[in-house]
N, C-alpha and C positions, 0 to 999 in steps of 0.2 A: 582554569583562567576561562573568564567570561571578559568576551570583549564586546559592548556596547556603543552603540552607535544609530542615529535616524537611517533608516531605510525608508525609501518612497514606493509606495505600495498600499496594496489593499491586501486582505488574505483573499487567495486562491479560493476559497469556498465561498466568495461573495459575488462571485460571476458565477459562481453555478445555477442561479434564477436566471441565467442566459441559454441553459439547457432545457427549458422549461418551453411548451406549447407558444407560440404567436411572440414571443418575445424577440428582442431585436436580433435580426441578421448580422447586422455590421460585429456590436457588441457578441454576439456568438462566434463571429468568424474568430475574433480577439482571443475567446477562451482555447478556442480551438490551436491555434497557435501557441499560447501558452500551453496547452498541454504538451503539445510538441517540442517545447522548450523541456519538458519535465523529463522527458522520455532520454532527452539529449543530455541531460546535467544529470540523471542517474546513471545512464550508460559513461559519460566523462566521469563520476565520483565513482561508480565502482572500476574503472580504468590506473585513475590513479591510485586508490587507496592497494590496487593489486588482487589480481585473481587468482590463486593458488586451490591446490588440490587437497580434499580433506575426505577423512574415511568417514565411514556415517555416524559413526561418535559425535561428530561434527552435528548433528542435527539434534541432537540432545537439547539442547537450548529452545529449539522448535517446539520439542515435544513438551519441556514442561509450562511454556508459553501455551499451549494447546489446554494442559491438564488444570491449569489455575481456570482460566476461561471458561471451561466446560465446568468445573467446579461452579462457578460465580452462577453458570447457565441452570444448571442443575438445584443451587439452593434458591434460585427464582419462581420455583413449582409453577412455572408454566406449563399448563394445562396441553399447549399445545406442540410439548415435547417431552417426549419418552424418560420415565421414571431414571431410567436406568441411562441418559444419552452420555452419560462420560465412560462407562463401561463399553459402553457400545463403540464408540468413536474411537476410543484407544486402541482398542481390541482391533479395529481396523487401521490405524495408523500401524502398531504393532506390526501385525501381518504384512504389509507394506514395506516396513523400514527392513523387515526380513528377507525378502526377495531384493534386497538392493543391499545387504550386507557385506558382500565383497568389492561394491563397488566403489569407488572413489568421487564427490561430489565436488560441484566448483562453490570457492569461497573467495568473500570480500570482503571490505569494507561495508556497515551498514548503517543506515540514518537509524533506524529502528522507529521512527514515527513519520516517515514520508508517507504524511497525508498532505492536501490542499489546506488544513490548517497552519502548517507548518511553511506554505509558501508565499511568497508575496508578490503579488504581480505588478504589471506597470505597464507604462509607455518604451520602457527599456529594456523589457524582459521579467524575469523570474527570478527573485532571490529567495533562497532554502535558508531556513531559518532552526534552532535549537536542535543542536546536537548532543543534548547530556546523555542521549540513548546511545551515544556510537559503540559499534564493536564487531568483532568478527564475525561473520553467519552466512549460511549458505544465501548462493547468490540472487536467487528470488524471493527473497523476505519483503525487502521494500517495493521492488515489482508487482508482488501479489498486494501489499497492503493497499497501493494506490488503484489496483485493478478490483480490489473488493471495496473499496471505497466508490468507484463509479457502479458496480452493480447495485450497492443499496440506494443509491441514485437514481438508479434505474426503475426500483421498486414506486416509486414518489407516480403518484395519479396524474400529476401537472406536470412530470419531465416526460420529453420525447424520448422514447426508447431508442429512436433511429439519430438521435443528437448525441444519447451518451454512447451509444456505439460508435458511432463516429468520433466522439472524443479517444473511445478504446485505442482505436487506429492510429487517431492522432499520436498519443500517447507512446504505443509500442512502434 
């Protein structure tokens, strides 16, 4: 089922211009508040979808996504990446999984694309959209996705690393 209605707001990605050096302090404070609300929303979302235990086999979906992304990286033949990056990374991940094979992990509902591209921000707060990839997965999946987005933002030479770190803290 698709539910369509007008939602007042702008994509949260548009607000990240206020994480740059010399940008508006007032608008940056608004961005910090929206990042805090993202963290609260994610915590609430995970609670209402239910948190339960799952064995290490529940991580296979993450493994599949890693493998497909690594395959794309390898196909790009970027000279900055080793030619056998997929094998190296997958071997490392498998070794880590072997260490936790006897432990249960936490599972909950995941948005699957919880990034500022799917978050609308406005004066009334935030609205999360696009749940087409919803599923049950390891608890840190959505959390990690947004933190990786912030890490990527921090690599921009126009962004203030201190402001990005503060946004991470607000989110967490």
